[in-house]
C-alpha positions as CSV (number, residue, x, y, z in Angstrom):
1,X,-7.7,-2.4,0.3
2,X,-7.6,-5.2,-2.4
3,X,-3.9,-5.5,-3.0
4,X,-2.9,-5.4,0.7
5,X,-5.8,-7.8,1.8
6,X,-5.8,-5.9,5.2
7,X,-2.5,-8.1,6.0
8,X,-1.0,-5.3,8.2
9,X,-3.7,-6.4,10.8
10,X,-2.4,-9.8,10.5
11,X,1.1,-8.7,11.3
12,X,-0.2,-7.0,14.4
13,X,-2.1,-10.2,15.5
14,X,0.5,-13.0,14.7
15,X,3.7,-11.4,14.8
16,X,4.5,-10.5,18.3
17,X,4.2,-14.0,19.8
18,X,5.8,-15.9,17.0
19,X,9.3,-17.4,16.9
20,X,12.2,-15.7,15.3
21,X,11.9,-18.0,12.2
22,X,8.2,-17.5,12.1
23,X,8.5,-13.8,12.4
24,X,10.9,-13.8,9.4
25,X,8.5,-16.0,7.3
26,X,5.3,-13.8,8.3
27,X,7.0,-10.5,7.1
28,X,8.6,-11.8,4.0
29,X,5.6,-14.0,2.9
30,X,3.1,-11.0,3.5
31,X,5.6,-8.8,1.6
32,X,5.8,-11.1,-1.4
33,X,2.0,-11.8,-1.5
34,X,1.2,-8.0,-1.4
35,X,4.0,-7.3,-4.1
36,X,2.5,-10.1,-6.3
37,X,-1.0,-8.8,-6.0
38,X,0.0,-5.2,-6.6
39,X,1.9,-6.4,-9.8
40,X,-1.3,-7.9,-11.1
41,X,-3.1,-4.8,-10.4
42,X,-0.4,-2.8,-12.2
43,X,-0.7,-4.9,-15.2
44,X,-4.5,-4.5,-15.0
45,X,-4.0,-0.8,-15.1
46,X,-1.8,-1.1,-18.3
47,X,-4.5,-3.7,-19.8
48,X,-7.2,-0.8,-19.2
49,X,-4.9,1.9,-20.7
50,X,-3.9,-0.3,-23.7
51,X,-7.7,-1.3,-24.2
52,X,-8.6,2.4,-24.3
53,X,-11.0,1.9,-21.3
54,X,-8.9,3.8,-18.9
55,X,-8.2,6.8,-21.1
56,X,-10.8,8.8,-19.4
57,X,-9.1,8.7,-16.0
58,X,-5.5,7.8,-17.0
59,X,-4.0,10.9,-18.5
60,X,-1.6,9.4,-21.0
61,X,1.2,7.3,-21.0
62,X,3.3,9.1,-18.6
63,X,0.8,9.0,-15.9
64,X,-0.1,5.4,-16.7
65,X,3.5,4.3,-16.1
66,X,3.8,6.1,-12.9
67,X,0.6,4.6,-11.5
68,X,1.7,1.2,-12.5
69,X,5.0,1.8,-10.5
70,X,3.3,3.5,-7.8
71,X,0.8,0.6,-7.0
72,X,3.6,-1.9,-5.7
73,X,5.5,0.7,-3.9
74,X,2.2,2.2,-2.3
75,X,0.8,-1.3,-1.3
76,X,4.2,-2.3,0.4
77,X,4.5,1.1,2.2
78,X,1.0,0.3,3.6
79,X,2.0,-3.1,4.8
80,X,5.5,-3.0,6.0
81,X,5.3,-0.3,8.7
82,X,3.0,-2.8,10.6
83,X,6.5,-4.7,11.5
84,X,7.5,-1.4,13.5
85,X,4.2,-1.3,15.3
86,X,4.2,-4.9,16.1
87,X,7.8,-4.7,17.4
88,X,6.9,-1.8,19.4
89,X,9.3,0.5,17.5
90,X,7.0,3.1,17.5
91,X,9.9,5.9,17.4
92,X,11.0,4.5,14.0
93,X,7.3,4.2,12.9
94,X,6.6,7.9,13.9
95,X,9.8,9.2,12.4
96,X,8.9,7.3,9.2
97,X,5.5,9.0,9.0
98,X,6.9,12.4,9.9
99,X,9.6,12.1,7.1
100,X,7.0,10.9,4.6
101,X,4.7,13.9,5.1
102,X,7.4,16.6,5.2
103,X,9.3,15.2,2.2
104,X,6.2,14.6,0.1
105,X,5.1,18.3,1.0
106,X,8.5,19.5,0.0
107,X,8.5,17.7,-3.2
108,X,4.8,18.5,-4.1
109,X,5.9,22.2,-3.8
110,X,8.6,21.7,-6.4
111,X,6.6,19.2,-8.8
112,X,3.2,20.7,-8.7
113,X,3.9,22.8,-12.0
114,X,4.2,19.1,-13.7
115,X,0.4,18.6,-12.8
116,X,-0.5,15.1,-11.9
117,X,2.4,13.4,-13.1
118,X,4.7,15.6,-10.7
119,X,2.5,14.7,-7.8
120,X,2.5,11.1,-8.4
121,X,6.2,11.3,-8.9
122,X,6.7,13.1,-5.7
123,X,4.7,10.3,-3.8
124,X,6.6,7.7,-5.6
125,X,10.1,9.2,-5.0
126,X,9.5,9.6,-1.3
127,X,7.8,6.4,-0.6
128,X,10.2,4.4,-2.6
129,X,13.0,5.8,-0.7
130,X,11.5,5.2,2.6
131,X,10.4,1.7,1.7
132,X,14.1,1.1,0.9
133,X,14.9,2.4,4.3
134,X,12.2,0.2,6.0
135,X,13.3,-2.7,4.2
136,X,16.9,-2.1,5.2
137,X,15.8,-1.8,8.9
138,X,13.8,-5.2,8.7
139,X,16.6,-7.0,7.0
140,X,18.9,-5.8,9.7
141,X,16.6,-7.1,12.4
142,X,15.4,-10.3,10.8
143,X,17.7,-11.1,7.9
144,X,16.5,-12.0,4.5
145,X,14.7,-15.1,3.7
146,X,12.5,-16.5,1.1
147,X,8.9,-16.5,1.9
148,X,7.5,-20.0,2.7
149,X,3.7,-19.1,3.5
150,X,3.9,-21.5,6.3
151,X,0.7,-21.0,8.5
152,X,-1.1,-18.7,6.1
153,X,-4.1,-20.6,6.5
154,X,-4.5,-19.3,10.1
155,X,-3.6,-15.8,8.9
156,X,-6.4,-15.8,6.2
157,X,-8.8,-17.4,8.6
158,X,-8.3,-14.4,10.9
159,X,-8.0,-11.8,8.2
160,X,-11.0,-12.6,6.0
161,X,-13.5,-10.9,8.2
162,X,-11.3,-8.0,8.6
163,X,-10.9,-7.7,4.9
164,X,-14.5,-7.9,4.1
165,X,-15.1,-5.2,6.8
166,X,-12.5,-2.9,5.2
167,X,-14.2,-3.4,1.8
168,X,-17.6,-2.8,3.3
169,X,-16.5,0.5,5.0
170,X,-14.6,1.5,1.7
171,X,-17.9,0.9,-0.3
172,X,-19.9,2.9,2.4
173,X,-17.6,5.7,2.3
174,X,-17.4,5.9,-1.6
175,X,-21.1,5.7,-2.1
176,X,-21.8,8.6,0.4
177,X,-19.8,10.8,-1.7
178,X,-21.9,9.9,-4.9
179,X,-25.1,10.2,-3.0
180,X,-24.1,13.6,-1.8
181,X,-22.9,14.6,-5.4
182,X,-26.1,13.2,-6.8
183,X,-28.5,15.3,-4.5
184,X,-26.1,18.5,-5.0
185,X,-26.6,18.2,-8.6
186,X,-30.5,17.8,-8.6
187,X,-32.3,20.9,-9.5
188,X,-35.5,21.7,-7.8
């Protein structure tokens, strides 16, 4: 939620009515911003691990490295499909989701003996491959351009309430789990 800033909703809102040059700028600017934020989060995971703070939830250097690589891939995989929805290419979007589900399930079956590292690897392999396919399809449609972040003030003005709503709903969902766990562990 934090890394993507809910920018996929901004793509839904601003993309369909934009000119071709603006469309190219929106998609590549959003991708660059999300990639940059996710890299910072990856470095934060590394810092937690190196400081010894994250050793309780990071199961060693292999899992830490996999998580660091997975964060940018996962974040971009969350945002870029919005292009296909905004452009009404729903068959492509649906095909990508079905491929993701079946390929991850297939790889999970083979990599489950490797524990958490195997499961993260399966997700990373599938999503990185599908991310490459999505990027190739977007480049084919729009071309490649450097992000200019033109008009991002309007996008952020639109997106700020949506982002805070997503954060709030995430907190409510997470706190429910902790409250239920608290009451389940209480002794009468």
